[in-house]
C-alpha positions as CSV (number, residue, x, y, z in Angstrom):
1,M,100.0,66.7,120.4
2,V,99.5,70.4,119.8
3,T,100.8,72.6,122.6
4,P,98.5,75.4,124.1
5,Q,100.9,77.9,122.5
6,R,100.6,76.3,119.1
7,L,96.8,76.2,119.4
8,Q,96.7,79.9,120.4
9,R,98.8,80.7,117.4
10,M,96.6,78.8,115.0
11,T,93.5,80.4,116.4
12,Q,95.1,83.8,116.1
13,V,95.9,83.2,112.4
14,A,92.4,81.9,111.7
15,Q,90.8,84.9,113.4
16,G,93.0,87.1,111.2
17,R,91.7,85.7,107.9
18,Q,89.6,88.2,105.9
19,P,86.7,87.8,103.4
20,G,88.0,87.4,99.8
21,V,89.9,85.1,97.5
22,V,92.7,85.4,95.0
23,V,92.5,84.0,91.5
24,L,95.6,83.1,89.4
25,E,94.8,82.7,85.8
26,D,97.3,80.7,83.7
27,V,100.3,81.6,85.9
28,H,103.0,79.6,84.2
29,D,105.8,79.5,86.8
30,P,104.9,77.7,90.0
31,H,107.5,79.7,91.9
32,N,105.7,83.0,90.9
33,A,102.5,81.5,92.1
34,A,104.1,80.3,95.3
35,A,105.3,83.9,96.0
36,V,101.7,85.1,95.7
37,L,100.6,82.4,98.1
38,R,103.1,83.7,100.6
39,S,101.4,87.2,100.4
40,C,98.0,85.6,100.6
41,D,98.9,84.0,103.9
42,A,100.5,87.1,105.2
43,F,97.5,89.3,104.5
44,G,94.8,86.8,105.6
45,I,93.5,85.3,102.3
46,Q,92.7,81.7,102.9
47,T,91.5,80.5,99.5
48,V,93.3,80.8,96.1
49,H,91.7,79.7,92.8
50,F,93.9,78.5,90.0
51,V,92.7,78.6,86.4
52,F,94.6,76.5,83.9
53,V,93.5,77.0,80.3
54,R,96.7,77.6,78.3
55,T,99.1,76.6,81.0
56,K,100.0,73.0,82.1
57,P,98.3,72.4,85.5
58,Y,100.4,71.9,88.6
59,N,99.4,71.2,92.2
60,P,99.9,74.4,94.3
61,A,99.9,72.3,97.5
62,K,103.1,70.5,96.3
63,V,105.2,72.9,94.4
64,G,107.1,76.1,95.3
65,K,107.6,75.2,98.9
66,I,110.7,77.4,99.2
67,S,109.1,80.3,97.3
68,S,106.0,80.3,99.4
69,S,108.0,79.7,102.6
70,S,105.6,76.8,103.2
71,A,102.6,79.1,103.1
72,N,100.9,76.7,100.7
73,Q,100.4,74.2,103.5
74,W,98.1,76.6,105.3
75,L,95.9,77.6,102.4
76,D,93.0,76.1,100.5
77,F,93.0,75.7,96.7
78,V,90.3,75.4,94.0
79,I,91.3,74.3,90.5
80,H,89.4,75.4,87.4
81,H,90.0,74.5,83.7
82,S,87.8,77.2,82.3
83,T,87.8,81.0,83.0
84,A,84.1,81.1,82.5
85,D,83.5,78.3,85.1
86,C,85.7,80.2,87.6
87,L,83.8,83.4,87.1
88,E,80.5,81.7,87.4
89,A,81.5,79.8,90.5
90,L,82.7,82.9,92.2
91,R,79.6,84.9,91.2
92,N,77.4,82.1,92.6
93,D,79.3,82.3,95.9
94,G,78.7,86.0,96.2
95,Y,82.1,87.3,95.1
96,R,82.7,90.4,93.0
97,S,85.6,90.0,90.7
98,V,88.4,92.6,90.4
99,G,90.9,92.2,87.5
100,T,94.3,93.7,87.5
101,V,94.9,95.1,84.1
102,L,97.0,97.7,82.3
103,G,95.4,100.6,80.4
104,Q,93.7,103.9,80.6
105,R,90.2,102.8,81.5
106,T,91.0,101.3,84.9
107,E,90.6,102.4,88.5
108,S,93.8,103.6,90.0
109,L,94.7,101.7,93.2
110,F,95.2,105.1,94.7
111,D,91.4,105.9,94.3
112,A,89.8,102.4,94.5
113,D,87.6,101.5,97.4
114,L,88.4,97.9,98.5
115,T,86.7,97.9,101.8
116,G,83.6,96.1,100.7
117,G,83.3,92.9,98.7
118,P,83.9,90.1,99.3
119,W,86.4,90.5,96.4
120,A,87.9,87.9,94.1
121,L,91.2,89.5,93.1
122,W,92.3,88.3,89.6
123,F,95.9,88.1,88.5
124,G,97.0,86.9,85.1
125,N,99.8,85.2,83.2
126,E,103.3,86.7,83.7
127,H,103.6,87.7,80.0
128,R,100.1,88.0,78.7
129,G,98.2,89.2,81.7
130,L,94.6,88.3,82.1
131,S,92.7,86.8,79.2
132,E,90.2,88.8,77.3
133,E,87.5,86.5,78.7
134,A,88.6,87.4,82.2
135,I,88.8,91.1,81.5
136,D,85.3,91.1,80.0
137,G,83.9,89.0,82.8
138,V,85.2,90.7,85.9
139,D,83.2,93.5,87.6
140,R,86.0,96.0,88.0
141,H,89.4,96.8,86.4
142,L,92.2,97.9,88.7
143,S,95.7,99.1,88.0
144,I,98.7,100.2,90.0
145,P,99.9,103.7,88.9
146,M,103.5,103.6,87.5
147,R,106.1,106.3,87.1
148,G,108.9,104.5,85.4
149,M,109.7,103.3,81.9
150,V,108.7,99.8,82.7
151,E,104.9,99.5,82.6
152,S,104.3,96.3,84.7
153,L,105.4,94.6,87.9
154,N,106.1,91.0,88.6
155,I,102.9,89.2,89.5
156,S,103.9,88.5,93.1
157,V,104.8,92.2,93.6
158,T,101.5,93.3,92.1
159,A,99.5,90.9,94.3
160,A,101.4,91.9,97.5
161,I,100.8,95.6,96.8
162,I,97.0,95.2,96.1
163,L,96.5,92.8,99.1
164,F,98.4,95.3,101.3
165,E,96.2,98.2,100.2
166,M,93.0,96.2,100.6
167,T,94.0,95.1,104.1
168,R,95.0,98.7,105.0
169,Q,91.7,100.1,103.9
170,R,89.7,97.5,105.7
171,L,91.7,98.0,108.9
172,V,91.0,101.7,108.8
173,A,87.3,101.0,108.1
174,G,87.0,98.2,110.7
175,M,88.3,94.9,109.3
176,P,85.4,92.5,108.5
177,S,85.8,89.2,110.3
178,L,84.9,85.7,109.2
179,P,81.9,84.0,110.9
180,A,82.9,82.2,114.2
181,E,82.0,78.8,112.7
182,Q,84.3,79.4,109.7
183,I,87.1,80.4,112.1
184,Q,86.7,77.2,114.0
185,K,86.7,75.1,110.9
186,L,90.0,76.8,109.9
187,V,91.5,76.0,113.3
188,V,90.5,72.4,112.7
189,S,91.9,72.4,109.2
190,F,95.2,73.7,110.5
191,G,95.5,70.5,112.4
192,A,95.2,72.0,115.8
193,L,92.6,69.6,117.3
194,P,89.9,67.2,116.3
195,E,86.8,69.2,115.5
196,E,84.9,68.0,118.5
197,L,87.6,69.2,120.8
198,T,88.3,72.5,119.2
199,P,87.3,75.4,121.5
200,P,85.1,78.2,120.0
201,P,87.2,81.1,118.8
202,G,87.2,84.3,120.8
């Protein structure tokens, strides 16, 4: 039996979810992926897409529990075995894809407007980064300006920084909220109450 306090907490979390998804393409280490999931939950991203092309698939709902601090039990996952299929599915669902890449011809995170969307934020393999297919297929290329000798960050750090900046910009602009029906479905999916007994959010 869910207590009133627990129901209130689950409703609060559902109301804090924001439009957008994260995509992890061929992330090899489940613990790295799990660390990204922790940031997704913290910044209100509900759905994470996993693309497995060159990497052996794993179930994100069952691995990396410690690394994610159990965030994976509160998130939704979509698995793809083709980058092209993932790009097409996101496009059909109305998402614009943003790829995190290194290079001169990218938008600096310092200058990028992330208030709109909904965005699908793509992060690539720990060593290779995003595939050429993903880089060619996304709508925007984004990079984090660096001042040190090392030119890249760990994928979980990169995701956390970009998710933080998107959330900050959206809060300043007036954070877009999810539709009430979607919030209610999330409360149900969190296991708070049977759907017919779940009170409308608000």
